C-alpha positions in Angstrom: 23.5 -27.7 -21.0 24.5 -24.6 -23.0 28.0 -23.3 -22.9 26.8 -19.9 -21.5 25.1 -21.6 -18.5 28.0 -24.0 -17.6 29.9 -23.1 -14.4 33.2 -24.4 -13.1 32.9 -26.4 -9.9 35.2 -23.9 -8.2 32.6 -21.3 -8.7 30.5 -23.0 -6.1 33.4 -23.7 -3.8 35.8 -20.8 -4.3 38.0 -21.9 -1.5 39.0 -25.1 -3.4 40.5 -23.1 -6.3 43.8 -23.0 -4.5 43.8 -26.7 -3.5 45.7 -28.1 -6.6 48.5 -25.6 -5.9 48.9 -26.7 -2.3 48.9 -30.4 -3.3 51.5 -29.8 -5.9 53.6 -28.1 -3.3 53.5 -31.1 -0.9 54.1 -33.6 -3.8 57.2 -31.6 -4.7 58.5 -31.8 -1.1 57.8 -35.5 -0.6 57.8 -37.0 -4.1 58.7 -40.6 -3.2 56.9 -41.2 0.0 53.3 -42.1 0.9 53.0 -38.9 3.0 51.3 -36.9 0.2 48.3 -39.2 0.3 47.9 -38.8 4.0 48.4 -35.1 3.7 45.9 -34.9 0.9 43.2 -36.6 3.0 43.9 -34.4 6.0 43.8 -31.2 3.9 40.5 -32.2 2.3 38.9 -32.7 5.7 40.3 -29.5 7.0 39.2 -27.5 3.9 35.7 -28.9 4.1 35.4 -28.0 7.7 36.7 -24.4 7.1 34.4 -23.9 4.1 31.3 -25.0 6.0 32.1 -22.9 9.1 33.2 -19.7 7.4 30.4 -19.3 4.9 28.0 -16.6 6.1 24.3 -17.6 6.1 22.1 -16.1 3.5 19.2 -13.8 4.5 15.8 -15.5 4.0 13.8 -14.2 1.1 10.4 -12.9 2.1 7.5 -11.1 0.3 8.1 -7.9 2.2 11.3 -5.9 2.0 13.0 -5.2 5.3 12.9 -1.5 4.6 9.1 -1.6 4.5 9.0 -2.0 8.3 5.6 -3.6 8.4 4.0 -6.7 6.9 1.5 -6.7 4.1 -1.2 -7.7 6.6 -0.4 -4.8 8.9 -0.5 -2.4 5.9 -3.9 -3.5 4.9 -5.1 -3.3 8.5 -4.1 0.4 8.6 -6.2 1.4 5.5 -8.9 4.0 6.3 -12.3 2.6 7.1 -15.6 4.4 7.2 -17.8 3.1 9.9 -21.4 4.4 10.1 -23.2 3.4 13.3 -26.6 1.8 12.8 -28.4 4.6 14.7 -26.9 7.1 12.2 -28.1 5.1 9.2 -31.7 5.3 10.3 -31.5 8.9 11.3 -30.3 10.7 8.1 -31.5 10.0 4.6 -30.1 12.7 2.3 -27.8 15.7 1.9 -27.8 18.9 -0.2 -24.7 19.7 -2.3 -24.2 23.0 -4.0 -22.4 23.0 -7.3 -20.8 26.3 -8.4 -20.0 26.9 -12.0 -16.7 28.7 -12.0 -17.1 30.1 -15.6 -20.1 32.3 -14.7 -20.3 32.1 -10.9 -23.8 30.5 -11.0 -24.8 27.8 -8.4 -27.2 24.9 -8.3 -28.2 22.9 -5.3 -28.8 19.2 -5.6 -30.7 17.0 -3.0 -29.1 13.6 -3.0 -30.2 10.5 -1.1 -27.3 8.8 0.7 -26.1 6.0 -1.6 -27.3 7.9 -4.7 -25.9 10.5 -7.1 -26.4 12.9 -9.9 -24.9 14.0 -13.2 -24.2 17.6 -14.2 -26.0 18.6 -17.4 -23.8 19.1 -20.5 -20.9 17.6 -18.7 -19.3 14.2 -18.1 -19.0 14.9 -14.4 -21.1 12.9 -12.0 -21.2 12.7 -8.2 -22.2 10.0 -5.8 -22.8 10.3 -2.0 -21.5 7.1 -0.4 -21.9 8.0 3.4 -22.9 10.7 5.8 -21.5 11.3 9.3 -23.3 14.1 11.3 -20.5 14.3 13.9 -17.4 13.3 12.0 -14.5 12.0 14.1 -11.4 10.0 13.2 -10.1 7.3 15.6 -6.9 6.0 14.1 -7.7 4.7 10.6 -11.5 4.5 11.4 -13.8 7.4 10.4 -17.1 7.4 12.2 -19.6 9.7 14.0 -19.3 10.5 17.7 -23.1 11.1 18.0 -26.2 11.6 15.9 -26.1 15.3 16.3 -25.0 17.5 13.4 -21.9 18.9 15.2 -19.4 18.2 12.4 -21.4 17.2 9.3 -19.4 15.4 6.6 -20.4 13.6 3.4 -18.3 11.0 1.7 -18.4 11.5 -2.0 -17.1 10.0 -5.3 -16.7 12.2 -8.4 -16.4 10.6 -11.8 -15.4 12.0 -15.2 -17.2 9.7 -17.5 -16.5 6.3 -16.1 -13.2 7.3 -14.5 -13.1 7.9 -10.7 -11.2 11.3 -10.3 -11.9 12.0 -6.6 -12.9 10.1 -3.5 -13.1 12.1 -0.2 -15.1 14.2 2.1 -17.1 17.4 2.0 -17.3 19.2 5.4 -20.1 21.6 6.0 -18.2 23.6 8.6 -15.0 23.6 6.7 -15.8 23.8 3.0 -12.2 24.4 1.9 -10.8 21.4 3.8 -9.6 18.8 1.3 -11.8 20.3 -1.4 -11.9 18.7 -4.8 -10.0 20.9 -7.3 -11.8 21.1 -10.7 -11.2 23.8 -13.3 -15.0 24.2 -14.0 -16.9 23.2 -10.8 -16.8 23.6 -7.0 -18.7 21.3 -4.6 -20.0 22.2 -1.1 -22.0 20.4 1.5 -24.7 22.9 2.4 -27.4 20.9 4.2 -28.5 17.5 5.4 -31.9 15.9 5.8 -33.1 13.6 8.6 -35.8 11.0 8.1 -38.1 13.2 10.3 -38.1 16.1 7.8 
């Protein structure tokens, strides 16, 4: 054991640090009698009882701080979830996304199958469409479609700069400025959607 790690026994039982002084006091009062031995035994028993009863219990250590308010399982359960009903998957096949070049104001429209993507020419920017909801609604953490009608069309997209994901969110046809991806060179808009019957 190193010198720096050694601790005095009184560090573990701080209430005993005054015990020798008390015993010396009683020995001085009754130096020639057998009373100090009896008193010593009595004091030791009392001191142990007091030390055990008065120590406040320690708080249990857990993986989640008390200030967090919820457990790790509850946090993961509240993460947003995209739920595409089966009838929607078989009803819509692609979307059209307009890309506006902010430098000259020109615009190109790309037709993208759901689950596919495209890359902008002369640029490291690429876009992928991961889901489409024709009637976007949000029920708690779940994002889904209330019907198969195009009442509130929304496309879930991912935008990459090279291999790095820089944006993951939604494009809304009726609200093009809502949560729009901010890029110094390009703007993205959901302009149309294609059903399997078209």
